VOGU-3710 file (C-alpha; in Angstrom, 3 decimals, decimal comma):
1> mptdehypll> -67,276/41,448/-2,312  -64,290/39,212/-1,518  -60,913/40,443/-2,669  -57,676/38,661/-3,346  -56,193/40,419/-0,322  -58,743/39,228/2,250  -59,876/35,978/0,627  -57,080/34,813/-1,708  -58,524/31,320/-2,160  -62,233/32,029/-1,970
11> skidspadlr> -62,066/34,878/-4,477  -60,902/32,432/-7,156  -63,799/29,996/-6,726  -66,778/30,672/-8,965  -67,892/27,075/-9,374  -67,386/23,642/-7,808  -64,984/22,876/-10,669  -62,745/25,710/-9,440  -62,838/24,207/-5,952  -61,784/20,796/-7,236
21> rlpetqlvpl> -58,696/22,310/-8,857  -57,295/23,216/-5,447  -54,766/20,874/-3,868  -56,194/19,134/-0,843  -53,725/20,940/1,412  -55,536/24,221/0,714  -58,971/23,076/1,846  -58,441/23,937/5,510  -57,352/27,542/4,803  -60,250/27,799/2,347
31> aaelrqfliq> -62,643/26,783/5,108  -61,246/29,526/7,323  -61,760/32,098/4,564  -65,296/30,895/3,834  -66,275/31,036/7,488  -64,890/34,567/7,850  -66,670/35,632/4,674  -69,969/34,335/6,038  -69,491/36,186/9,328  -68,666/39,471/7,636
41> tvsqmgghfa> -71,402/39,244/4,993  -74,290/38,030/7,138  -73,421/40,620/9,802  -74,389/43,314/7,301  -77,840/42,056/6,340  -78,804/39,231/8,702  -80,040/35,823/7,645  -79,655/32,166/8,523  -76,298/32,024/10,207  -75,424/29,391/12,805
51> aglgtvelti> -76,398/26,380/10,691  -74,253/27,531/7,759  -71,195/28,063/9,950  -71,606/24,480/11,080  -71,526/23,037/7,560  -68,529/24,883/6,069  -66,215/21,863/6,018  -68,952/19,446/5,003  -69,963/21,642/2,062  -66,378/21,962/0,864
61> alhyvydtph> -65,787/18,217/1,151  -68,961/17,281/-0,734  -68,277/19,596/-3,653  -64,612/18,561/-3,652  -65,250/14,821/-3,802  -68,410/14,734/-5,897  -68,674/15,979/-9,469  -71,368/18,557/-8,810  -73,642/19,598/-10,416  -73,494/16,406/-12,539
71> drlvwdvghq> -73,617/14,497/-9,287  -76,706/15,591/-7,394  -76,403/17,232/-3,993  -79,743/17,701/-2,206  -79,926/19,901/0,909  -82,641/19,561/3,515  -84,499/22,688/4,734  -81,767/24,971/3,385  -80,820/26,890/6,537  -77,331/25,492/6,154
81> ayphkvltgr> -76,946/26,242/2,451  -75,193/29,645/2,522  -71,718/28,045/2,114  -73,144/26,065/-0,794  -74,367/29,253/-2,460  -70,949/30,899/-2,013  -69,091/27,990/-3,608  -71,485/27,668/-6,551  -71,121/31,038/-8,242  -73,213/33,283/-5,983
91> rdrlqtiklk> -70,489/34,600/-3,697  -70,715/38,220/-4,826  -74,511/38,289/-4,424  -74,731/36,744/-0,977  -75,392/40,158/0,586  -78,665/40,271/-1,372  -80,083/37,091/0,136  -83,716/37,379/1,231  -84,008/40,837/-0,339  -86,406/41,609/-3,177
101> dglapfpnrg> -84,839/40,468/-6,468  -81,873/39,084/-4,496  -80,771/35,536/-3,813  -83,422/33,135/-2,603  -83,248/32,286/1,111  -83,043/28,559/0,371  -81,839/26,372/-2,517  -83,913/27,221/-5,575  -83,855/25,338/-8,885  -84,423/28,522/-10,861
111> esecdtfgvg> -81,366/30,188/-9,345  -78,589/27,694/-10,032  -78,086/24,308/-11,646  -76,291/23,370/-8,427  -79,573/23,770/-6,542  -80,931/20,414/-7,591  -84,102/20,607/-5,479  -86,073/23,529/-4,076  -86,484/23,369/-0,307  -87,731/25,412/2,634
121> hsstsisaal> -89,684/22,848/4,610  -87,729/20,106/6,334  -87,255/16,378/5,890  -87,608/16,175/2,094  -84,021/15,591/0,978  -83,902/11,787/1,233  -87,153/11,356/-0,714  -86,002/13,744/-3,433  -82,528/12,212/-3,641  -83,984/8,715/-3,904
131> gmalgaarsg> -86,172/9,871/-6,780  -83,132/11,364/-8,515  -81,100/8,195/-7,996  -83,891/6,055/-9,429  -84,279/8,463/-12,344  -80,559/8,325/-13,117  -80,598/4,524/-13,023  -83,601/4,378/-15,365  -81,910/6,648/-17,903  -78,522/4,971/-17,614
141> eqrrvvavig> -76,842/8,128/-16,271  -73,649/7,512/-14,358  -74,143/9,939/-11,531  -74,031/9,858/-7,754  -76,711/11,335/-5,523  -76,226/12,706/-2,014  -78,882/13,834/0,456  -77,870/15,984/3,425  -80,248/15,963/6,374  -79,968/17,290/9,913
151> dgamsagqaf> -80,722/15,409/13,099  -83,683/17,716/13,720  -85,183/16,991/10,312  -84,848/13,267/11,013  -87,646/13,627/13,571  -90,202/13,931/10,766  -91,824/10,761/9,522  -91,146/11,468/5,852  -87,409/11,036/6,397  -87,897/7,535/7,777
161> ealnhagald> -90,381/6,628/5,057  -87,723/7,534/2,511  -84,981/5,647/4,362  -87,150/2,552/4,531  -87,932/2,722/0,818  -84,330/3,383/-0,230  -83,054/0,503/1,873  -85,633/-1,867/0,411  -84,681/-0,905/-3,149  -80,942/-1,203/-2,517
171> tdmlvvlndn> -80,458/2,055/-4,422  -77,022/3,595/-4,945  -77,125/6,808/-2,920  -75,531/8,493/0,078  -77,376/10,064/2,995  -75,285/12,426/5,111  -76,749/12,788/8,593  -75,543/16,144/9,897  -75,795/15,776/13,654  -75,281/19,086/15,433
181> dmsisenvga> -76,994/18,198/18,687  -74,008/16,537/20,328  -70,316/17,112/20,651  -67,418/14,724/20,138  -64,654/14,655/22,647  -61,160/14,420/21,231  -60,742/10,724/21,992  -64,168/9,659/20,773  -63,716/11,722/17,641  -60,399/10,130/16,819
191> msnyfarvla> -61,809/6,650/17,375  -64,904/7,392/15,324  -62,853/8,811/12,482  -60,697/5,700/12,513  -63,653/3,335/12,345  -65,257/5,453/9,639  -62,156/5,217/7,464  -61,981/1,464/7,980  -65,655/0,780/7,384  -65,802/2,986/4,294
201> gktyaalreg> -62,628/1,559/2,810  -62,453/-0,673/-0,246  -60,820/-3,526/1,648  -63,555/-3,755/4,255  -66,249/-3,364/1,592  -64,761/-6,138/-0,520  -64,412/-8,471/2,457  -67,942/-7,652/3,582  -69,565/-8,262/0,203  -67,400/-11,293/-0,600
211> skkilkrmpt> -68,188/-12,995/2,682  -71,877/-12,298/2,141  -71,842/-14,215/-1,152  -70,108/-17,213/0,413  -72,047/-17,288/3,681  -75,456/-16,900/2,020  -74,924/-20,425/0,684  -74,864/-21,562/4,320  -78,038/-20,048/5,850  -77,282/-20,864/9,497
221> vwelarrsee> -73,748/-19,516/9,357  -74,912/-16,488/7,351  -77,477/-15,553/9,990  -74,855/-15,869/12,725  -72,395/-13,722/10,775  -75,030/-11,093/10,017  -76,008/-10,840/13,660  -72,368/-10,732/14,730  -71,627/-7,824/12,388  -74,634/-5,939/13,702
231> hmkgmvlpgt> -73,577/-6,493/17,290  -69,988/-5,446/16,567  -71,162/-2,228/14,934  -73,710/-1,678/17,677  -71,008/-1,839/20,342  -68,873/0,881/18,799  -71,244/2,750/16,513  -74,818/4,059/16,842  -75,793/2,767/13,413  -77,653/-0,459/14,035
241> mfeemgfnyi> -81,032/1,145/13,287  -79,853/2,353/9,876  -78,294/-1,020/9,137  -81,652/-2,653/9,872  -83,221/-0,328/7,298  -80,767/-1,518/4,652  -78,103/1,199/4,855  -74,385/0,707/5,292  -73,737/3,007/8,239  -70,435/4,889/8,577
251> gpidghdlda> -69,572/7,207/11,447  -69,909/9,235/13,462  -67,017/11,371/12,251  -65,990/14,906/13,077  -67,759/17,110/10,564  -65,089/19,798/10,946  -62,188/17,474/10,110  -61,672/18,006/6,392  -59,131/15,220/6,028  -61,537/12,703/7,556
261> lvstlrnqrv> -64,462/13,999/5,527  -62,664/13,921/2,199  -61,126/10,486/2,677  -64,376/8,959/3,945  -66,472/10,490/1,167  -64,002/9,288/-1,449  -64,338/5,761/-0,152  -68,112/5,920/0,095  -68,515/7,420/-3,355  -67,596/4,158/-5,036
271> lqgpqllhvv> -69,604/1,852/-2,786  -72,781/0,252/-4,087  -76,150/0,373/-2,424  -77,582/2,796/0,152  -74,897/4,451/2,292  -75,287/6,637/5,383  -72,523/8,866/6,699  -73,039/10,265/10,176  -71,133/13,512/10,741  -71,128/15,534/13,928
281> trkgkgyapa> -70,924/19,300/13,575  -71,342/22,303/15,791  -73,824/25,044/14,933  -72,136/28,420/14,843  -68,675/26,833/14,482  -65,922/29,456/14,405  -67,952/32,326/15,850  -68,002/32,222/19,635  -71,362/33,959/20,268  -73,118/31,616/17,821
291> eadpikwhgp> -71,450/28,545/19,311  -72,593/29,613/22,776  -76,196/30,276/21,745  -77,031/28,703/18,362  -80,774/29,252/18,836  -80,325/33,010/19,224  -78,015/33,024/16,204  -80,142/30,791/13,990  -81,425/33,714/11,953  -80,196/37,013/13,422
301> gpfdptsgti> -80,641/40,433/11,923  -77,598/42,615/11,205  -74,970/42,459/13,940  -71,561/43,737/14,972  -69,187/40,853/14,151  -66,591/42,073/16,668  -68,792/42,449/19,728  -71,534/40,012/18,766  -74,220/42,648/19,336  -77,353/42,030/17,272
311> fkekstgpay> -78,939/45,282/16,163  -82,624/45,262/17,053  -85,252/47,222/15,188  -87,108/49,797/17,237  -90,385/48,333/18,433  -93,581/50,308/18,770  -95,463/47,461/20,401  -95,625/43,694/20,864  -95,574/41,325/17,922  -98,541/39,034/17,481
321> sqvfgqwlcd> -96,429/36,085/18,658  -95,787/37,973/21,904  -99,495/38,677/22,271  -100,122/34,959/21,895  -97,383/34,001/24,376  -98,723/36,356/27,045  -102,282/35,185/26,466  -101,288/31,521/26,797  -99,571/32,187/30,131  -102,611/34,114/31,371
331> maerdprvvg> -104,941/31,397/30,157  -102,880/28,637/31,759  -103,070/30,426/35,104  -106,847/30,602/34,792  -107,531/27,112/33,426  -105,426/24,085/34,503  -106,694/22,138/31,487  -104,779/24,351/29,040  -101,629/22,847/27,493  -99,334/24,241/24,793
341> itpamregsg> -97,948/22,276/21,832  -95,411/23,342/19,223  -93,534/21,529/16,436  -90,039/22,864/17,221  -90,989/26,553/17,091  -90,801/27,618/20,735  -88,982/30,886/20,167  -90,702/31,842/16,933  -94,179/31,174/18,308  -93,655/33,097/21,563
351> lvefskrfpd> -93,642/30,077/23,885  -90,408/30,632/25,803  -92,075/32,082/28,919  -94,831/29,464/28,884  -92,271/26,641/28,642  -90,496/27,990/31,729  -93,580/28,682/33,824  -95,555/25,587/32,864  -92,999/22,942/31,880  -95,355/20,047/32,648
361> ryfdvaiaeq> -97,963/21,545/30,297  -95,586/22,355/27,457  -94,908/19,881/24,645  -92,319/20,499/21,934  -92,736/17,575/19,549  -89,780/18,525/17,279  -90,311/18,746/13,514  -93,411/16,583/13,545  -96,433/18,677/12,616  -98,674/15,692/11,987
371> havtlaagla> -97,896/14,280/15,407  -98,465/17,691/17,017  -102,056/17,825/15,777  -102,970/14,242/16,643  -101,264/14,583/20,038  -103,554/17,552/20,670  -106,538/15,424/19,646  -105,559/12,713/22,124  -105,124/15,235/24,922  -108,526/16,735/24,124
381> cegarpvvai> -110,103/13,275/24,371  -108,913/13,148/27,979  -110,311/16,512/29,003  -107,383/18,835/28,247  -107,696/22,081/26,327  -104,756/21,876/23,925  -103,464/24,939/22,090  -101,346/24,132/19,021  -98,993/26,993/18,129  -98,010/26,500/14,519
391> ystflqrayd> -96,975/28,544/11,506  -99,505/28,690/8,693  -97,132/27,176/6,162  -96,296/24,273/8,509  -99,955/23,501/9,217  -100,178/22,470/5,560  -98,177/19,389/6,518  -100,797/18,269/9,051  -103,916/18,797/6,975  -105,041/15,174/7,105
401> qlihdvclqn> -104,684/15,099/10,892  -106,565/18,390/11,212  -109,515/16,956/9,295  -109,632/13,365/10,479  -108,241/13,466/13,996  -109,575/16,802/15,244  -112,473/18,189/13,222  -114,201/14,921/12,321  -114,365/14,135/16,036  -115,291/17,724/16,910
411> lpvafaidrg> -112,571/17,906/19,546  -111,861/21,153/21,437  -108,417/21,923/20,029  -107,399/25,561/19,531  -104,982/26,406/16,730  -102,886/29,552/17,082  -101,807/29,991/13,470  -98,851/32,367/13,269  -97,344/33,845/10,080  -100,718/33,926/8,328
421> glvggdgath> -100,371/35,863/5,088  -97,106/37,207/3,692  -94,015/36,730/5,851  -91,244/38,364/3,836  -87,642/37,214/3,632  -88,188/33,455/3,810  -90,133/33,696/0,585  -92,587/31,477/-1,222  -92,040/28,360/0,881  -93,030/30,220/4,040
431> qgafdlsflr> -95,807/32,556/2,882  -99,005/31,687/4,744  -101,109/32,274/1,667  -103,510/29,346/1,681  -104,784/28,689/5,196  -108,122/30,495/4,979  -108,836/28,551/1,785  -108,009/25,131/3,166  -109,496/25,765/6,624  -112,909/27,132/5,785
441> cipqlvvmap> -113,988/24,031/3,868  -113,618/21,792/6,946  -116,868/21,134/8,843  -117,121/22,049/12,550  -114,025/24,288/12,472  -114,403/27,909/13,587  -111,972/30,208/11,778  -111,124/33,715/13,019  -108,843/36,487/11,739  -108,105/39,410/14,095
451> adenecrqml> -107,856/42,992/12,922  -105,512/44,035/15,748  -103,572/42,850/18,782  -106,424/43,110/21,296  -108,828/41,317/19,019  -106,231/38,560/18,655  -106,163/38,086/22,437  -109,943/37,966/22,661  -110,222/35,560/19,729  -107,694/33,204/21,290
461> ytavtldgpa> -109,782/33,222/24,439  -112,901/32,596/22,383  -111,217/29,633/20,673  -110,253/27,895/23,896  -113,741/28,298/25,396  -115,502/26,533/22,533  -116,478/22,864/22,700  -115,099/22,142/19,246  -112,080/22,985/17,094  -111,192/26,601/16,404
471> avryprgqgp> -108,397/28,473/14,646  -107,110/32,011/15,133  -104,996/33,151/12,231  -102,698/36,134/12,683  -99,761/37,685/10,787  -96,047/37,961/11,403  -94,776/41,017/13,201  -96,632/43,866/14,819  -100,202/44,993/14,471  -101,663/48,481/14,150
481> gkriepemta> -100,883/49,289/17,812  -104,236/48,642/19,481  -104,233/48,736/23,286  -104,528/45,216/24,681  -107,223/44,715/27,307  -106,071/42,428/30,134  -109,612/41,165/30,655  -110,550/38,322/28,320  -113,998/38,332/26,757  -115,387/35,735/24,386
491> lpvgraelrr> -116,660/37,131/21,100  -120,069/36,116/19,766  -119,285/33,371/17,268  -120,029/34,319/13,685  -120,642/38,007/14,367  -118,829/40,695/12,406  -118,164/44,278/13,492  -119,578/47,190/11,518  -116,757/49,714/11,647  -118,235/52,446/9,470
501> egrsglllla> -121,459/53,120/7,594  -120,959/55,046/4,351  -123,307/56,565/1,796  -121,413/56,019/-1,439  -122,877/52,592/-2,176  -119,508/50,863/-1,762  -119,251/48,035/0,783  -115,799/46,893/1,997  -115,723/43,523/3,755  -112,245/43,234/5,291
511> fgtmvapcqs> -110,737/40,196/6,974  -107,903/40,340/9,511  -104,942/42,497/8,518  -106,893/44,209/5,749  -109,122/46,101/8,188  -106,467/48,655/9,208  -105,507/49,903/5,703  -109,180/49,945/4,693  -110,121/52,352/7,477  -108,702/55,435/5,767
521> iaerldatlv> -109,819/54,231/2,314  -113,379/53,852/3,549  -113,325/57,373/4,942  -112,032/58,907/1,723  -114,566/57,042/-0,431  -117,403/57,318/2,107  -117,684/53,538/1,995  -119,165/51,128/4,512  -116,465/49,089/6,255  -116,964/45,794/8,079
531> nmrfvkplde> -114,387/43,984/10,178  -115,568/40,484/9,323  -113,715/38,765/12,222  -115,043/35,293/11,371  -114,223/33,521/8,137  -116,321/30,608/9,372  -119,102/30,859/10,368  -119,612/33,914/8,222  -121,933/36,649/9,503  -124,444/35,932/6,763
541> elvcrlarsh> -127,173/38,086/8,245  -125,009/41,223/8,202  -123,491/40,462/4,800  -126,901/39,970/3,192  -128,453/43,004/4,835  -125,631/45,313/3,766  -125,380/43,803/0,302  -129,007/44,673/-0,415  -128,359/48,372/0,323  -125,051/48,728/-1,531
551> acivtleena> -124,231/48,854/-5,214  -120,820/47,197/-5,110  -119,058/44,823/-2,728  -115,292/44,434/-2,349  -113,798/41,728/-0,141  -110,226/42,047/1,118  -107,998/39,386/2,656  -104,302/38,546/3,027  -104,875/35,092/1,616  -105,158/33,471/-1,800
561> iaggagsavs> -108,224/34,756/-3,609  -109,037/31,244/-4,803  -111,309/29,610/-2,245  -110,617/32,239/0,385  -112,756/34,398/2,634  -114,030/36,453/-0,301  -115,222/33,266/-1,972  -117,250/32,556/1,169  -118,987/35,923/0,733  -119,842/35,179/-2,913
571> eclaahgier> -121,177/31,765/-1,951  -123,320/33,356/0,745  -124,832/35,924/-1,633  -125,497/33,284/-4,276  -127,210/31,033/-1,730  -129,535/33,895/-0,724  -130,251/34,963/-4,302  -128,646/38,379/-3,925  -127,204/39,744/-7,171  -124,540/42,339/-6,663
581> pvhhigipdh> -121,150/42,855/-8,290  -118,578/41,335/-5,930  -114,861/41,926/-6,372  -112,147/40,047/-4,490  -108,820/41,552/-3,463  -106,237/39,145/-2,055  -103,052/37,286/-2,879  -103,020/36,638/-6,645  -102,769/33,201/-8,206  -98,995/32,932/-8,215
591> fiehgsredc> -96,319/32,404/-5,579  -95,016/35,566/-3,939  -91,227/35,509/-3,754  -88,943/36,869/-1,031  -88,380/40,409/0,136  -89,355/42,341/3,225  -92,925/41,857/4,404  -93,653/45,319/3,025  -92,110/44,335/-0,328  -94,263/41,206/-0,435
601> lvmagldaag> -97,422/43,176/0,287  -96,553/45,519/-2,594  -95,900/42,546/-4,912  -99,328/41,169/-4,025  -101,012/44,575/-4,332  -102,015/44,447/-0,655  -100,191/47,505/0,620  -102,373/50,519/1,420  -101,599/52,247/-1,896  -102,186/49,073/-3,879
611> ieravarlwp> -105,513/48,424/-2,170  -106,678/51,984/-2,826  -105,737/51,743/-6,512  -107,583/48,446/-6,850  -110,695/49,765/-5,101  -110,647/52,904/-7,268  -110,571/50,760/-10,421  -113,448/48,652/-9,153  -115,587/51,518/-7,883  -115,827/54,625/-10,043
621> mqpaalavav> -118,531/56,080/-7,739  -121,105/56,507/-10,505  -124,125/58,615/-9,457  -126,519/56,157/-11,066  -125,153/53,288/-9,026  -125,381/55,375/-5,873  -129,011/56,260/-6,551  -129,936/52,637/-7,085  -128,130/51,601/-3,886  -129,848/54,197/-1,757
631> aggrpgaa> -133,219/53,196/-3,186  -132,506/49,577/-2,342  -133,111/48,388/-5,876  -131,009/46,404/-8,288  -127,961/48,243/-9,587  -127,043/48,370/-13,189  -124,216/46,336/-14,601  -120,841/47,157/-13,022
//
């Protein structure tokens, strides 16, 4: 908790209104305090770090100039929003971020009125801000709307769709392009700041708009003047593209120069029509280790702020992403047709080693999930064996391409779907809760869920050997510790694994991560346990055979119950006319909020204890039911 002694300015700010009471001369020392507070706080619990350090000055300037929350401030993605949370009344709770019942990891409308739009996935801020600006205009509200978007998020098509629409409507709004992928030398920065002040000023704006009115009466002269202005801006500023889309482009300016930011924003605030301010920032600004390696410091765990040492959790084995990365390297050595594709998730997906060893077969498409999938389809058309490494929650954004560009054409594209199921601290926006539901309904797509690390390796191999599309869906973090066989063996498609035959009449059909906790439960209840392996095609022969000799069936999956793997089992039994009580255990029909992965499993009732309680409620082990099951007849009502 900040004190007057360590943070004399910051400790007095509980709202943007408090910030706006400060004299402008105190903004620079405030920025220093805020940056130090972020370093000290995040070092204790980890979290998104480098991006927030890079937006300290920008956040202060926006809240200082704009009348937030009356004026709407919309953040993109939310990695950079920690300073925003601190300045909007959540300073003393920042140490709880990402923890169960703590602050949300990203802006969240239910948490603060200053969080005007809930985010987590990228490239949405301009669309949302445009909607807010249009809504304010329709209701006659006198408010300004600002969208903040990073250069990385600008690689997604939605951002440009929104820019194009906003420019065509001539809507009053400001887009702040936070560019942290380049640096400004001292001279260029000074020149850019100068031009920004001039171009955002009232005098220039008045001259510009006044001359437009006069020259539009003379079409030939107007066209010459318009082209001349574009060329003049194009010579000194990189904004011609935005001008063509209907935006008045200002910048680039130094995003760490508070004087330049405040003065430019003040000028732009009163301008009419779509405005774009290009600011250049540095990720990790003010903390040397993060400046030197912003990727490493994007979302570190707890660390020593003095030495810059990140404390690593003790590992008992490789994470699933590491299993995937090693497999892809091994597969690439064996098959020259194999290529790897990722939408800006090289580190998270385990592709660092592959990118170094096979640079000509590695494609990072930036934040462009739709393009990633269709790119893979095009490569497959030409004989390649593309492997798309993508998080479950991000695959949602490429669903149309998955159906139309890959599966409809039955192309051999393998999807390595990481973060399937509950991921933990990043919360509801990142939980991979729906993939089994939205994948299994697509024709020609094989869908697999491994029970352990070795099975993951073998399934990935199986996927890349098929002549059509296939998906292997695995969780975040480590598995149960299964020894990984170096030799790769294709699994028989659509065949489950009978792990245990019981005599109690209870049948447990477990998918993926649910197999491990069910092992001990099955032993205690003397239940039959099946590692289903394939969500599609389902092992219908085994399911039907076992169903006929058991009194009760329970399906288990780390996926939404609605439309999931368990639903596939019920559909199978119904199609074969088999009447048995079937109970589904999975992620319930509500969004699971943030916490550790273990916390999230508990919230969903999918931890070992929760599963056992649920199974015990569903299966009282009645002697009558057992007798019926053993006899192979119809059980009584359950």
